[in-house]
C-alpha positions as CSV (number, residue, x, y, z in Angstrom):
1,X,0.0,0.0,0.0
2,X,1.1,3.5,-0.5
3,X,-0.1,7.1,-0.2
4,X,-0.8,10.7,0.3
5,X,-1.2,14.4,0.1
6,X,-2.2,17.7,1.9
7,X,-5.4,19.6,1.9
8,X,-3.4,22.9,2.0
9,X,-2.7,22.1,-1.7
10,X,-4.0,24.8,-3.8
11,X,-6.9,23.6,-6.1
12,X,-5.7,24.9,-9.4
13,X,-3.9,23.3,-12.3
14,X,-0.3,22.4,-11.5
15,X,2.2,21.4,-14.1
16,X,5.1,19.0,-14.4
17,X,8.6,20.2,-13.9
18,X,10.6,20.2,-17.1
19,X,13.9,19.4,-15.4
20,X,15.0,17.7,-12.2
21,X,17.5,19.7,-10.1
22,X,18.9,17.1,-7.7
23,X,20.8,18.6,-4.9
24,X,21.8,16.9,-1.6
25,X,19.2,14.3,-2.2
26,X,16.4,16.7,-2.9
27,X,14.9,17.5,-6.3
28,X,12.1,19.5,-7.7
29,X,8.9,17.8,-8.7
30,X,5.8,19.2,-10.3
31,X,5.4,22.5,-8.4
32,X,2.3,24.4,-7.5
33,X,0.7,26.6,-10.2
34,X,1.9,29.9,-8.6
35,X,5.6,28.9,-8.9
36,X,5.6,27.2,-12.3
37,X,3.7,28.5,-15.3
38,X,2.8,26.0,-17.9
39,X,5.3,25.5,-20.7
40,X,4.1,26.7,-24.1
41,X,3.8,23.1,-25.4
42,X,1.7,21.9,-22.5
43,X,-2.1,22.2,-22.5
44,X,-3.4,22.4,-18.9
45,X,-5.0,19.2,-17.8
46,X,-8.2,21.0,-16.6
47,X,-8.9,22.6,-20.0
48,X,-12.0,21.1,-21.7
49,X,-10.2,20.9,-25.1
50,X,-7.4,18.8,-23.6
51,X,-8.0,15.4,-25.2
52,X,-5.8,12.5,-24.1
53,X,-3.5,11.3,-26.8
54,X,-4.2,7.8,-28.2
55,X,-3.2,4.8,-26.2
56,X,-1.0,3.8,-29.1
57,X,1.2,6.9,-28.4
58,X,1.5,6.0,-24.8
59,X,2.3,2.4,-25.6
60,X,5.0,3.4,-28.0
61,X,6.5,5.8,-25.4
62,X,6.5,3.1,-22.7
63,X,7.9,0.5,-25.0
64,X,10.8,2.7,-25.8
65,X,11.6,2.6,-22.1
66,X,11.0,-1.1,-21.7
67,X,7.9,-0.5,-19.7
68,X,5.3,-1.9,-22.1
69,X,2.7,-4.4,-20.9
70,X,2.1,-2.8,-17.5
71,X,-1.3,-1.4,-16.5
72,X,-1.4,2.0,-14.9
73,X,-1.2,0.8,-11.3
74,X,1.7,-1.5,-12.0
75,X,3.4,1.2,-14.0
76,X,3.2,3.7,-11.2
77,X,4.3,1.2,-8.5
78,X,7.2,0.2,-10.7
79,X,8.5,3.7,-11.5
80,X,8.1,5.1,-8.0
81,X,10.1,2.2,-6.6
82,X,12.8,2.4,-9.2
83,X,16.3,3.1,-7.9
84,X,17.6,6.6,-8.8
85,X,20.5,5.1,-10.8
86,X,18.0,3.1,-12.9
87,X,15.5,5.8,-13.6
88,X,14.5,5.9,-17.3
89,X,16.2,8.6,-19.1
90,X,14.2,11.1,-21.1
91,X,10.9,10.3,-19.5
92,X,8.8,12.3,-17.2
93,X,5.8,10.5,-15.6
94,X,3.5,12.9,-13.7
95,X,0.8,11.4,-11.5
96,X,-2.5,13.3,-11.9
97,X,-5.8,12.4,-10.3
98,X,-7.3,11.2,-13.6
99,X,-4.3,10.3,-15.7
100,X,-0.6,9.4,-15.7
101,X,0.9,12.1,-18.0
102,X,4.0,11.0,-19.9
103,X,6.5,13.3,-21.6
104,X,9.5,12.1,-23.5
105,X,12.8,13.9,-24.3
106,X,11.3,15.5,-27.5
107,X,8.5,17.1,-25.5
108,X,5.9,14.7,-27.0
109,X,3.1,13.9,-24.5
110,X,0.8,10.9,-24.0
111,X,-1.3,9.7,-21.2
112,X,-2.8,6.6,-19.6
113,X,-6.0,6.7,-17.5
114,X,-5.9,6.2,-13.8
115,X,-8.1,3.5,-12.2
116,X,-11.7,4.6,-11.6
117,X,-11.7,3.3,-8.1
118,X,-8.3,4.3,-6.8
119,X,-6.3,7.4,-6.2
120,X,-2.5,7.4,-5.9
121,X,-0.7,9.8,-3.5
122,X,3.0,9.9,-2.8
123,X,4.6,11.7,0.2
124,X,8.1,12.5,1.4
125,X,8.2,13.2,5.1
126,X,11.3,15.1,6.1
127,X,13.3,16.4,9.0
128,X,15.4,19.2,7.6
129,X,15.0,19.6,3.8
130,X,12.1,19.4,1.4
131,X,10.9,20.9,-1.9
132,X,7.7,22.2,-3.4
133,X,5.6,19.7,-5.1
134,X,1.9,19.2,-6.3
135,X,1.7,16.5,-8.9
136,X,4.2,13.7,-8.1
137,X,6.8,13.0,-10.8
138,X,7.8,9.4,-10.7
139,X,11.0,10.0,-12.6
140,X,12.4,13.2,-11.1
141,X,11.2,13.8,-7.5
142,X,13.7,13.1,-4.7
143,X,13.0,13.5,-1.0
144,X,15.2,13.6,2.1
145,X,14.6,10.3,3.8
146,X,15.7,7.6,1.4
147,X,15.3,3.9,2.2
148,X,14.1,4.7,5.7
149,X,11.5,2.9,7.7
150,X,8.4,4.9,8.6
151,X,5.1,4.0,10.3
152,X,2.1,5.1,8.3
153,X,-1.5,5.3,9.4
154,X,-4.3,6.6,7.1
155,X,-7.9,6.8,8.2
156,X,-11.1,7.9,6.5
157,X,-11.9,11.3,8.0
158,X,-15.6,10.7,7.8
159,X,-15.9,7.2,9.1
160,X,-12.8,6.6,11.1
161,X,-12.0,3.4,9.1
162,X,-8.3,2.6,9.1
163,X,-7.2,2.4,5.4
164,X,-3.5,1.9,6.0
165,X,-1.6,0.9,9.1
166,X,1.9,-0.3,8.0
167,X,5.6,0.1,8.6
168,X,6.9,1.1,5.2
169,X,10.3,1.7,3.7
170,X,10.7,4.9,1.7
171,X,11.8,4.3,-1.9
172,X,15.2,5.3,-3.1
173,X,13.6,8.6,-4.1
174,X,12.6,9.3,-0.5
175,X,8.8,8.8,-1.1
176,X,6.2,6.3,-0.1
177,X,3.0,6.0,-2.1
178,X,-0.5,4.7,-1.2
179,X,-3.5,3.8,-3.2
180,X,-6.6,5.2,-1.5
181,X,-10.3,5.0,-2.4
182,X,-11.7,7.9,-4.4
183,X,-14.1,10.6,-3.1
184,X,-12.8,10.7,0.5
185,X,-10.8,12.9,2.8
186,X,-8.2,11.0,4.8
187,X,-6.1,11.8,7.9
188,X,-2.5,10.7,7.5
189,X,0.1,10.3,10.3
190,X,3.7,9.2,9.8
191,X,6.3,8.4,12.5
192,X,10.1,8.0,12.2
193,X,12.7,7.7,14.9
194,X,10.3,9.1,17.6
195,X,9.2,12.0,15.4
196,X,5.8,12.4,13.8
197,X,3.8,14.5,11.3
198,X,0.2,14.6,10.3
199,X,-1.9,16.0,7.5
200,X,-5.2,15.6,5.7
201,X,-5.5,14.5,2.1
202,X,-8.4,14.6,-0.4
203,X,-9.1,12.2,-3.3
204,X,-12.3,13.8,-4.6
205,X,-11.3,16.4,-7.1
206,X,-9.7,16.4,-10.6
207,X,-7.0,18.8,-9.3
208,X,-6.3,17.3,-5.9
209,X,-2.6,17.0,-5.2
210,X,-0.8,13.7,-5.6
211,X,2.5,14.8,-4.0
212,X,2.9,15.7,-0.4
213,X,6.2,17.2,0.7
214,X,5.0,19.3,3.6
215,X,5.1,16.8,6.4
216,X,8.0,17.9,8.7
217,X,8.7,15.3,11.4
218,X,9.0,16.9,14.8
């Protein structure tokens, strides 16, 4: 299981970062709308005219990276867990609520739909250093706590149902991810080395955040 995001996330269209600046283990992901205007060749995901490219285009892009044959869920799980040294070159994979947006080295875009019944959220709890993020980039984001054990509890805010209660190990990119039911708010708490952080995430809207980097452990 994986997970999450913060309700402080601004509900406007965010866009994928064109480059990854990796410094001291921390790299930029898809930043919030205010800090990163959309590139000229990118149509905002919320625009009515924005039609998803054909699945053939996405299949071709993934096949070029040796990632063909995976459904969306397996593709996201695979890319998020990929070691930094093995990340596919020339591919940006941005997790949106309704699609996985792919961009190759030429700037060409394609997408694959997200599952109708599941919402993917990644988060990178931190102690000292973080970065701004809104839509999680599976191939560029890097957080502070890499390959560290954290305890994660996620509960449905309305019903109190425990959705996740696990000790997880952050991926090589410093994130953990969780698949949550759609159309809920969820309370998230993480603990690491006696420190903890909490936030609330939403899986209801087409512009909800999929990347949480605001959970400072204290």
